[in-house]
C-alpha positions, 0 to 999 in steps of 0.5 A, spaced: 758 943 196 752 948 197 749 947 190 748 939 192 740 937 192 738 935 199 739 928 201 733 923 199 729 920 205 728 912 205 721 911 202 720 904 205 723 900 210 730 901 209 736 906 210 739 910 204 746 908 207 749 903 211 756 902 214 759 895 216 766 896 218 770 899 213 765 899 207 759 904 206 753 902 202 748 906 199 741 904 197 739 906 190 738 913 188 733 915 183 733 922 179 727 925 183 728 932 187 722 937 189 724 940 183 726 935 178 724 928 176 726 924 170 721 919 168 720 915 162 724 909 158 730 911 155 731 912 149 723 913 146 720 917 152 727 920 155 733 922 151 740 919 152 742 926 154 737 927 159 738 920 162 745 922 162 743 928 166 739 924 171 745 919 172 749 926 174 743 928 179 743 921 182 751 922 183 749 928 187 744 925 191 749 920 193 754 925 195 748 929 199 747 922 202 754 921 204 755 928 207 749 929 211 751 922 214 757 926 216 762 922 211 768 925 209 769 925 202 776 925 202 776 919 207 772 914 202 774 911 195 768 909 191 769 901 190 763 899 185 757 902 182 751 899 179 746 903 175 740 900 172 737 904 166 730 903 165 730 902 157 727 899 151 728 892 149 733 893 144 737 899 147 744 898 147 747 905 150 746 904 157 754 906 159 752 913 155 747 914 161 751 911 166 757 916 164 753 921 167 754 918 174 761 917 174 763 923 170 760 927 176 763 922 181 770 924 178 769 931 181 769 929 188 773 922 187 780 922 184 780 914 184 775 910 179 771 905 181 768 899 177 761 899 174 756 895 171 750 898 167 744 894 167 738 895 162 731 893 166 724 894 164 722 898 169 724 902 176 721 905 182 716 911 180 718 910 173 724 913 173 729 912 168 735 910 172 737 908 179 744 907 182 747 904 188 754 904 190 759 901 195 765 905 198 771 903 202 772 908 208 779 909 210 
């Protein structure tokens, strides 16, 4: 896991991770690091393929948030993933973008979660995708 990006810090009055009982919630993670920024609406300003890469980066950032909070990945199960895709009005391929997130998660977790892919007209900082998760801690 040495190749993971640094876990993001909250940029407002919230926390990026919260545990309540046996459940762990992560705030929405966006595809922005010191070296990468995936900005724009899909598919006109940024391609579906780049959106897939952006969603994959969101998954890596989520993993970094978990591990930097001393969460042992082998002791958690992803339960639910909600992904928001900054897309043009007539776009219908949201799931193809979010596959980048769930495909990346499959490298870390054997169990699949439920998932929702939601199209929106804008996201913070103009990013193309944002993803939040719920996990069960065993």
